[in-house]
MMTF fields as JSON, N, C-alpha, C and O atoms, coordinates in Angstrom:
{
  "mmtfVersion": "1.0.0",
  "mmtfProducer": "UNKNOWN",
  "numBonds": 295,
  "numAtoms": 296,
  "numGroups": 74,
  "numChains": 1,
  "numModels": 1,
  "chainsPerModel": [1],
  "groupsPerChain": [74],
  "chainIdList": ["A"],
  "bondAtomList": [4, 2, 8, 6, 12, 10, 16, 14, 20, 18, 24, 22, 28, 26, 32, 30, 36, 34, 40, 38, 44, 42, 48, 46, 52, 50, 56, 54, 60, 58, 64, 62, 68, 66, 72, 70, 76, 74, 80, 78, 84, 82, 88, 86, 92, 90, 96, 94, 100, 98, 104, 102, 108, 106, 112, 110, 116, 114, 120, 118, 124, 122, 128, 126, 132, 130, 136, 134, 140, 138, 144, 142, 148, 146, 152, 150, 156, 154, 160, 158, 164, 162, 168, 166, 172, 170, 176, 174, 180, 178, 184, 182, 188, 186, 192, 190, 196, 194, 200, 198, 204, 202, 208, 206, 212, 210, 216, 214, 220, 218, 224, 222, 228, 226, 232, 230, 236, 234, 240, 238, 244, 242, 248, 246, 252, 250, 256, 254, 260, 258, 264, 262, 268, 266, 272, 270, 276, 274, 280, 278, 284, 282, 288, 286, 292, 290],
  "bondOrderList": [1, 1, 1, 1, 1, 1, 1, 1, 1, 1, 1, 1, 1, 1, 1, 1, 1, 1, 1, 1, 1, 1, 1, 1, 1, 1, 1, 1, 1, 1, 1, 1, 1, 1, 1, 1, 1, 1, 1, 1, 1, 1, 1, 1, 1, 1, 1, 1, 1, 1, 1, 1, 1, 1, 1, 1, 1, 1, 1, 1, 1, 1, 1, 1, 1, 1, 1, 1, 1, 1, 1, 1, 1],
  "groupList": [{"groupName": "MET", "atomNameList": ["N", "CA", "C", "O"], "elementList": ["N", "C", "C", "O"], "formalChargeList": [0, 0, 0, 0], "bondAtomList": [1, 0, 2, 1, 3, 2], "bondOrderList": [1, 1, 2], "singleLetterCode": "M", "chemCompType": "L-PEPTIDE LINKING"}, {"groupName": "VAL", "atomNameList": ["N", "CA", "C", "O"], "elementList": ["N", "C", "C", "O"], "formalChargeList": [0, 0, 0, 0], "bondAtomList": [1, 0, 2, 1, 3, 2], "bondOrderList": [1, 1, 2], "singleLetterCode": "V", "chemCompType": "L-PEPTIDE LINKING"}, {"groupName": "ILE", "atomNameList": ["N", "CA", "C", "O"], "elementList": ["N", "C", "C", "O"], "formalChargeList": [0, 0, 0, 0], "bondAtomList": [1, 0, 2, 1, 3, 2], "bondOrderList": [1, 1, 2], "singleLetterCode": "I", "chemCompType": "L-PEPTIDE LINKING"}, {"groupName": "PRO", "atomNameList": ["N", "CA", "C", "O"], "elementList": ["N", "C", "C", "O"], "formalChargeList": [0, 0, 0, 0], "bondAtomList": [1, 0, 2, 1, 3, 2], "bondOrderList": [1, 1, 2], "singleLetterCode": "P", "chemCompType": "L-PEPTIDE LINKING"}, {"groupName": "GLU", "atomNameList": ["N", "CA", "C", "O"], "elementList": ["N", "C", "C", "O"], "formalChargeList": [0, 0, 0, 0], "bondAtomList": [1, 0, 2, 1, 3, 2], "bondOrderList": [1, 1, 2], "singleLetterCode": "E", "chemCompType": "L-PEPTIDE LINKING"}, {"groupName": "ASP", "atomNameList": ["N", "CA", "C", "O"], "elementList": ["N", "C", "C", "O"], "formalChargeList": [0, 0, 0, 0], "bondAtomList": [1, 0, 2, 1, 3, 2], "bondOrderList": [1, 1, 2], "singleLetterCode": "D", "chemCompType": "L-PEPTIDE LINKING"}, {"groupName": "ARG", "atomNameList": ["N", "CA", "C", "O"], "elementList": ["N", "C", "C", "O"], "formalChargeList": [0, 0, 0, 0], "bondAtomList": [1, 0, 2, 1, 3, 2], "bondOrderList": [1, 1, 2], "singleLetterCode": "R", "chemCompType": "L-PEPTIDE LINKING"}, {"groupName": "ASN", "atomNameList": ["N", "CA", "C", "O"], "elementList": ["N", "C", "C", "O"], "formalChargeList": [0, 0, 0, 0], "bondAtomList": [1, 0, 2, 1, 3, 2], "bondOrderList": [1, 1, 2], "singleLetterCode": "N", "chemCompType": "L-PEPTIDE LINKING"}, {"groupName": "LEU", "atomNameList": ["N", "CA", "C", "O"], "elementList": ["N", "C", "C", "O"], "formalChargeList": [0, 0, 0, 0], "bondAtomList": [1, 0, 2, 1, 3, 2], "bondOrderList": [1, 1, 2], "singleLetterCode": "L", "chemCompType": "L-PEPTIDE LINKING"}, {"groupName": "GLY", "atomNameList": ["N", "CA", "C", "O"], "elementList": ["N", "C", "C", "O"], "formalChargeList": [0, 0, 0, 0], "bondAtomList": [1, 0, 2, 1, 3, 2], "bondOrderList": [1, 1, 2], "singleLetterCode": "G", "chemCompType": "PEPTIDE LINKING"}, {"groupName": "SER", "atomNameList": ["N", "CA", "C", "O"], "elementList": ["N", "C", "C", "O"], "formalChargeList": [0, 0, 0, 0], "bondAtomList": [1, 0, 2, 1, 3, 2], "bondOrderList": [1, 1, 2], "singleLetterCode": "S", "chemCompType": "L-PEPTIDE LINKING"}, {"groupName": "GLN", "atomNameList": ["N", "CA", "C", "O"], "elementList": ["N", "C", "C", "O"], "formalChargeList": [0, 0, 0, 0], "bondAtomList": [1, 0, 2, 1, 3, 2], "bondOrderList": [1, 1, 2], "singleLetterCode": "Q", "chemCompType": "L-PEPTIDE LINKING"}, {"groupName": "PHE", "atomNameList": ["N", "CA", "C", "O"], "elementList": ["N", "C", "C", "O"], "formalChargeList": [0, 0, 0, 0], "bondAtomList": [1, 0, 2, 1, 3, 2], "bondOrderList": [1, 1, 2], "singleLetterCode": "F", "chemCompType": "L-PEPTIDE LINKING"}, {"groupName": "ALA", "atomNameList": ["N", "CA", "C", "O"], "elementList": ["N", "C", "C", "O"], "formalChargeList": [0, 0, 0, 0], "bondAtomList": [1, 0, 2, 1, 3, 2], "bondOrderList": [1, 1, 2], "singleLetterCode": "A", "chemCompType": "L-PEPTIDE LINKING"}, {"groupName": "LYS", "atomNameList": ["N", "CA", "C", "O"], "elementList": ["N", "C", "C", "O"], "formalChargeList": [0, 0, 0, 0], "bondAtomList": [1, 0, 2, 1, 3, 2], "bondOrderList": [1, 1, 2], "singleLetterCode": "K", "chemCompType": "L-PEPTIDE LINKING"}, {"groupName": "THR", "atomNameList": ["N", "CA", "C", "O"], "elementList": ["N", "C", "C", "O"], "formalChargeList": [0, 0, 0, 0], "bondAtomList": [1, 0, 2, 1, 3, 2], "bondOrderList": [1, 1, 2], "singleLetterCode": "T", "chemCompType": "L-PEPTIDE LINKING"}],
  "groupTypeList": [0, 1, 2, 3, 4, 5, 1, 6, 7, 5, 8, 9, 8, 10, 4, 9, 5, 11, 12, 1, 1, 2, 9, 11, 9, 5, 13, 1, 2, 8, 14, 1, 2, 15, 3, 3, 14, 8, 4, 4, 12, 11, 14, 8, 8, 10, 6, 13, 6, 13, 4, 13, 14, 6, 8, 9, 2, 14, 14, 13, 5, 1, 14, 10, 13, 2, 13, 14, 1, 6, 6, 6, 13, 14],
  "groupIdList": [1, 2, 3, 4, 5, 6, 7, 8, 9, 10, 11, 12, 13, 14, 15, 16, 17, 18, 19, 20, 21, 22, 23, 24, 25, 26, 27, 28, 29, 30, 31, 32, 33, 34, 35, 36, 37, 38, 39, 40, 41, 42, 43, 44, 45, 46, 47, 48, 49, 50, 51, 52, 53, 54, 55, 56, 57, 58, 59, 60, 61, 62, 63, 64, 65, 66, 67, 68, 69, 70, 71, 72, 73, 74],
  "secStructList": [7, 7, 7, 7, 2, 2, 2, 2, 2, 2, 2, 6, 7, 7, 6, 6, 7, 3, 3, 3, 3, 3, 3, 3, 6, 6, 3, 3, 3, 3, 3, 3, 3, 7, 7, 7, 7, 2, 2, 2, 2, 2, 2, 2, 2, 2, 2, 2, 2, 2, 2, 2, 2, 2, 2, 6, 7, 7, 2, 2, 2, 2, 2, 2, 2, 2, 2, 2, 2, 2, 2, 2, 2, 7],
  "xCoordList": [113.757, 114.243, 113.02, 112.077, 113.05, 111.945, 112.39, 113.409, 111.609, 111.871, 110.823, 109.629, 111.255, 110.29, 109.139, 109.323, 107.969, 106.754, 106.873, 106.449, 107.439, 107.528, 108.432, 108.178, 109.485, 110.371, 109.63, 109.695, 108.923, 108.132, 107.131, 106.99, 106.436, 105.429, 106.069, 105.57, 107.174, 107.861, 108.326, 108.289, 108.768, 109.293, 108.232, 108.509, 107.024, 105.95, 106.187, 105.802, 106.823, 107.126, 105.926, 105.129, 105.81, 104.716, 105.274, 106.409, 104.482, 104.879, 105.183, 104.427, 106.282, 106.658, 107.612, 108.148, 107.844, 108.823, 110.178, 110.513, 110.947, 112.248, 113.357, 113.169, 114.517, 115.655, 116.927, 117.066, 117.844, 119.228, 119.899, 119.68, 120.713, 121.393, 122.888, 123.498, 123.469, 124.886, 125.544, 125.086, 126.616, 127.381, 128.647, 129.391, 128.887, 130.084, 130.622, 129.983, 131.819, 132.385, 131.468, 131.151, 131.041, 130.133, 128.689, 127.853, 128.403, 127.057, 126.378, 127.027, 125.059, 124.237, 123.309, 122.605, 123.312, 122.475, 121.399, 121.693, 120.153, 119.035, 118.534, 118.277, 118.394, 117.871, 116.664, 116.763, 115.528, 114.298, 114.445, 114.934, 114.017, 113.99, 112.589, 111.604, 112.51, 111.225, 111.204, 111.852, 110.461, 110.446, 109.784, 108.851, 110.271, 109.655, 108.259, 107.952, 107.428, 106.103, 106.316, 107.356, 105.349, 105.474, 105.814, 106.644, 105.181, 105.447, 106.898, 107.552, 107.402, 108.789, 109.742, 110.757, 109.416, 110.261, 110.313, 111.378, 109.175, 109.131, 110.01, 110.708, 109.984, 110.833, 112.309, 113.113, 112.667, 114.055, 114.514, 115.626, 113.659, 113.985, 114.179, 115.111, 113.317, 113.44, 114.745, 115.432, 115.082, 116.335, 117.549, 118.514, 117.499, 118.613, 118.779, 119.9, 117.676, 117.746, 118.296, 119.113, 117.846, 118.333, 119.834, 120.569, 120.278, 121.702, 122.524, 123.605, 122.029, 122.737, 122.842, 123.886, 121.766, 121.78, 122.789, 123.545, 122.806, 123.727, 125.178, 126.038, 125.44, 126.791, 127.142, 128.28, 126.154, 126.402, 126.461, 127.062, 125.845, 125.836, 124.72, 123.574, 125.077, 124.105, 123.79, 124.51, 122.7, 122.315, 123.448, 123.669, 124.167, 125.277, 126.364, 126.995, 126.581, 127.56, 127.149, 127.981, 125.868, 125.348, 125.476, 125.919, 125.082, 125.196, 126.641, 126.922, 127.545, 128.972, 129.47, 130.21, 129.071, 129.489, 128.948, 129.656, 127.719, 127.116, 127.867, 128.179, 128.157, 128.884, 130.267, 130.726, 130.925, 132.259, 132.209, 133.054, 131.234, 131.097, 130.764, 131.285, 129.912, 129.556, 130.756, 130.894, 131.623, 132.834, 133.741, 134.329, 133.861, 134.714, 134.152, 134.91, 132.805, 132.163, 132.314, 132.076, 132.701, 132.804, 134.011, 134.236],
  "yCoordList": [77.935, 76.583, 75.675, 75.991, 74.578, 73.627, 72.413, 71.788, 72.101, 70.914, 69.88, 70.18, 68.67, 67.654, 67.46, 67.536, 67.212, 67.106, 66.059, 66.31, 64.892, 63.851, 64.287, 63.937, 65.049, 65.56, 66.611, 66.6, 67.521, 68.545, 67.896, 68.307, 66.88, 66.197, 65.484, 65.575, 64.773, 64.055, 64.999, 64.653, 66.201, 67.165, 68.129, 68.935, 68.052, 68.942, 70.388, 71.307, 70.593, 71.942, 72.564, 71.879, 73.889, 74.63, 75.776, 76.205, 76.267, 77.428, 78.579, 78.835, 79.258, 80.393, 80.036, 80.932, 78.726, 78.344, 78.936, 79.042, 79.319, 79.922, 78.993, 78.173, 79.143, 78.273, 79.077, 80.18, 78.516, 78.953, 78.066, 76.855, 78.657, 77.895, 77.907, 78.967, 76.711, 76.57, 75.783, 74.701, 76.335, 75.633, 75.071, 75.793, 73.802, 73.155, 72.206, 71.216, 72.53, 71.7, 71.72, 72.784, 70.539, 70.465, 70.206, 69.8, 70.445, 70.192, 71.5, 72.455, 71.508, 72.617, 72.047, 71.067, 72.664, 72.196, 73.244, 74.433, 72.79, 73.668, 73.322, 72.156, 74.329, 74.122, 75.019, 76.235, 74.431, 75.197, 76.146, 75.762, 77.378, 78.358, 78.334, 78.574, 78.047, 78.05, 79.214, 79.158, 80.267, 81.407, 81.031, 80.228, 81.615, 81.309, 81.902, 82.892, 81.297, 81.871, 83.181, 83.376, 84.074, 85.392, 85.296, 86.06, 84.366, 84.217, 83.802, 84.305, 82.881, 82.426, 83.574, 83.736, 84.374, 85.494, 86.51, 87.046, 86.776, 87.726, 87.244, 88.045, 85.94, 85.38, 85.532, 85.93, 85.211, 85.356, 86.806, 87.082, 87.723, 89.139, 89.606, 90.357, 89.174, 89.543, 89.019, 89.73, 87.772, 87.196, 87.933, 88.181, 88.284, 89.004, 90.384, 90.811, 91.073, 92.397, 92.306, 93.131, 91.302, 91.131, 90.835, 91.362, 89.997, 89.659, 90.869, 91.097, 91.648, 92.857, 93.846, 94.463, 93.987, 94.889, 94.398, 95.195, 93.099, 92.519, 92.774, 93.012, 92.722, 92.915, 94.388, 94.714, 95.268, 96.691, 97.102, 98.124, 96.318, 96.63, 97.627, 97.431, 98.701, 99.749, 99.713, 99.086, 100.396, 100.436, 100.97, 100.485, 101.972, 102.543, 101.491, 101.493, 100.6, 99.527, 98.591, 98.167, 98.279, 97.383, 98.046, 97.419, 99.329, 100.049, 100.105, 99.929, 100.346, 100.401, 99.047, 98.989, 97.973, 96.63, 96.3, 95.709, 96.669, 96.418, 97.198, 96.658, 98.472, 99.3, 98.709, 98.707, 98.213, 97.631, 96.395, 96.241, 95.532, 94.323, 94.705, 94.106, 95.682, 96.11, 96.685, 96.479, 97.4, 97.95, 96.811, 96.882, 95.75, 94.613, 93.841, 93.248, 93.831, 93.036, 93.672, 93.012, 94.927, 95.604, 95.186, 95.666],
  "zCoordList": [77.889, 78.015, 78.153, 78.879, 77.467, 77.518, 78.329, 78.036, 79.343, 80.164, 79.763, 79.765, 79.421, 78.979, 79.98, 81.195, 79.43, 80.24, 81.341, 82.469, 81.041, 82.063, 83.221, 84.373, 82.914, 83.964, 84.789, 86.019, 84.107, 84.825, 85.758, 86.91, 85.266, 86.089, 87.272, 88.394, 87.031, 88.109, 89.213, 90.394, 88.816, 89.786, 90.305, 91.193, 89.758, 90.202, 89.802, 90.525, 88.645, 88.194, 87.509, 86.868, 87.659, 87.039, 86.214, 86.422, 85.283, 84.502, 85.459, 86.396, 85.216, 86.058, 87.184, 87.837, 87.432, 88.454, 88.072, 86.892, 89.083, 88.839, 89.309, 90.208, 88.678, 88.957, 89.14, 88.611, 89.889, 89.89, 88.851, 88.835, 87.987, 86.943, 87.239, 87.373, 87.339, 87.647, 86.524, 86.157, 85.986, 84.966, 85.592, 86.255, 85.385, 85.924, 84.869, 84.513, 84.374, 83.309, 82.106, 81.574, 81.675, 80.533, 80.969, 80.161, 82.258, 82.784, 83.194, 83.62, 83.053, 83.536, 84.592, 84.349, 85.759, 86.864, 87.127, 87.254, 87.207, 87.53, 88.926, 89.222, 89.784, 91.137, 91.298, 91.132, 91.621, 91.787, 92.976, 94.039, 92.777, 93.856, 94.448, 93.75, 95.725, 96.402, 97.384, 98.429, 97.053, 97.965, 99.291, 99.317, 100.398, 101.687, 101.772, 101.108, 102.586, 102.854, 103.594, 104.224, 103.526, 104.133, 105.62, 106.115, 106.333, 107.771, 108.005, 108.918, 107.175, 107.296, 106.994, 107.672, 105.974, 105.614, 106.75, 107.055, 107.373, 108.488, 109.638, 110.26, 109.927, 110.991, 110.643, 111.486, 109.386, 108.947, 109.049, 109.501, 108.631, 108.678, 110.116, 110.402, 111.015, 112.428, 113.017, 113.751, 112.693, 113.2, 112.647, 113.371, 111.36, 110.738, 111.373, 111.649, 111.604, 112.234, 113.654, 114.064, 114.399, 115.772, 115.785, 116.62, 114.862, 114.793, 114.373, 114.916, 113.416, 112.989, 114.154, 114.363, 114.896, 116.052, 117.088, 117.643, 117.348, 118.319, 117.912, 118.76, 116.608, 116.102, 115.853, 115.515, 116.025, 115.821, 114.363, 114.032, 113.487, 112.054, 111.779, 112.186, 111.079, 110.758, 109.263, 108.486, 108.864, 107.447, 106.578, 105.468, 107.091, 106.325, 106.073, 105.016, 107.036, 106.86, 105.726, 104.924, 105.673, 104.63, 103.264, 102.302, 103.181, 101.908, 101.44, 100.254, 102.358, 102.026, 101.512, 100.53, 102.165, 101.748, 100.363, 99.548, 100.092, 98.776, 97.702, 96.64, 97.98, 97.015, 96.741, 95.598, 97.775, 97.615, 96.698, 95.816, 96.906, 96.083, 94.645, 93.705, 94.477, 93.114, 92.379, 91.173, 93.077, 92.44, 91.983, 90.904, 92.803, 92.443, 91.277, 90.509, 91.12, 90.075, 88.683, 87.672, 88.633, 87.331, 86.568, 85.458]
}
């Protein structure tokens, strides 16, 4: 997909930037994905693990939930 240069410059886009693409009616919406910095990701991961532990969620529960969603997606 080619994004016009003036739009890329206005939005500060660079080669390799990634987007979420959403189609709605006759419109296509692009939303830039900005990955978190490593430190931010580590904090998010720690919070998620603490919350899972608090709720008693185990790795097997997560694997089971993923498998269930994948079966529905087929």
